[in-house]
N, C-alpha and C positions, 0 to 999 in steps of 0.2 A: 301444622301436622307435620310428622317427619315422612309420612307416606307419599305426599305429592312431589317432592324433590327427587325420591327414588324413582317413582313411575315416570317422572318427567324424562330422566336421562337413561334409564334402563334400555330402551330399545337400541341408543346408539353405543352405550358403553358395553352393554351385555356382560357387567361385571357381577351381577347378582343372580346366583344360580336359582334360588327359590325365596318366595316370600311369604309371610304367614300374617298378612295385614289384619284379617279378621279376628285371628287368635291373639294377635298383640291388641286390638281394641277390646276385646273379652277381658284379656288381663290387665289392660290399663284401667277399664272400669272397675273391676274387682279391686286393684291397688287404690284407686281413689275412694272407693267405699270402705276399705280397711283404715285409711286415714281419718275419713269421717267419723267412724266408729271409736277411734282412739285405740286401736288394736296394737299389740306389739309388733313392730315392724322389723323386718330384715334390714341389714346394714345399707344395702343397694335397692331399695324399695322403689319399684316403677320406673327404674332407669332403662331404657331402650338400648339394645346391643345387637350386633352382627355376629353371627357364628360362622367360622370358616368352615368351608365345605369338606372338611375332613373328619368333622365331628357329627355323630349320628344326632338326629334331631327328630323325635317322636312325631309322626304324622306328616313330616316335611321332606321333601326330596333331598338326599344326600348323596352326591355321585363321586365324591373322593377325586373329583377332577378328571373323571373319566367317562367318556360317552357311553361305555358298555353299561354303566350304572345310571342312566340319566332316568329309569322308571324306579329305581330303588327307594322306597319309603320306609325307614325303620320303625319298628313297633315299640321302640322305647328309646330315650335319651341316653347316650353314653355318659359316663361318669362326669366328665367335665361339664357338659351341658347341663347334667342334673344339679350340679353342685353350683352352676351359675344362676339356675332358676331358683334354688333354695336361698341364695343371698339376695334375691330379690329383682333380679333383672328381668324385663319384658323382652322375650325373644323375638326378633323383627326379620332379620335375614341371615343368608349365609355369605360370608364375604371376607375381607381382608382384615377386619377389625381385631380378631383374635391374635394374629400375628404381631399387630402393632402393640398390645398389651404386653404380650410376652417381651417384645423389644425394648418397651419402656422399663418393665421389671429388671431385664438383664442390664440394661443402661444405668438405673438408678441404684440398683443393688449388687453391683458387680463385686466389691469388695466382700460383703458378707456371704455372697453365694461361693466365691473362691474359698472363703475361710471355712466352708463346709467340707472341702477336701483336705486342707491343711492349715495349720497356723506357722509353718516354716517360712520365713522371709523370702528364701529362694524360690519356694513354690508359688507364693503369692506374686512374687515379681513377674513369674510367667502367666499365671492363671487369670490374673485381673485383666489385662489387655486382651486376653483370648476370650474372655466372657463379654467384654465391651464389644469386640468384633463380632460375637454371636449375637448382639442386639441388631446390628445391621444385616447379619445374615438372615435373621428372622423376617425382616422387611423385604429383603431381595427374594426370599424363599416364598414369602406370602404372595408378593407381587407376581411372581413367575407362575405360582400355582393357580391364582385368580385368573391371570391372563390366559393361560393354557386352558383352563376350564371354560372360559368364554368362547375361546377358538374351537374347542372340541363341541361346545354347545351348537355352533353354527355347522357342523360336521366337518371342520376343517382340522384334520389331524396330521396331515403332511408338513405344514408350516410348523407346526409345534416341533415335530420330531427334528426337522432341520434346524430350527432355532436353537433347541437344546443341544444338537452336536456342535454347531458354530458356537454358541457361548461356552460350553464346557471345554471343548478341545481347541478352538481357535483364540478364545478369551482367556477362559479361567485358568486352564493348565499352563499355558505359556507365562502368563502374567505371575503365576504362584511360584513358578521356577525362577523368573527374574527377580522377584520380590525376596524370594527365600534364599537364593544363593548368590544372586548378582548383587543385590543390595544388602544382603546379609542380614534379613528380618526373620530369618529361621521360621519357626512355626507360625508366627504372626503373618509373614508373608505368604505363606501356604494358604492360610485361612483368607486373607484379603483377596487372593486370587480366585479362590473358590467362591467367595461372595460375590465377586465382579462377574464371574461366569454365569451366575444364575440371572 
């Protein structure tokens, strides 16, 4: 079961804002019955997934990483979660998984994504590395938001405030300046600095 490992580490890690184990069991049972019936199945039928806590999930707490919204339970799924459900995922948790998927898409398809902007070689030469950096940015941003949400969940907002100030102004901004202007990485240096600051 995927539930046992989550519950085993949840009290210590506090990285999962909300769980829907019972709903996941019901959906998994329905998925299994659909397979037995030989029904037409969506492409990702029965696959468990974590949903990042910035996406509204019907009937499940969605805090957007902010303690003010710790009791917010949306009446409907947002468009992303609804699309995930239609594709056949079984919703299980709110977590970092969404950003990891986004990062993988950006890393694996950097060139096609860049070509959506332009086919000019000079534009692609600049855009492709930036899309690849954006993949790392997704991971650092997702980690930062999940960790901040966990700290807020235990009532500690001060640490998050000062960690953000330090990360952005003592690490990210100076590193961006050095990489962009000192090492002459230009826009790539600025984005590597911002990614490190998260």
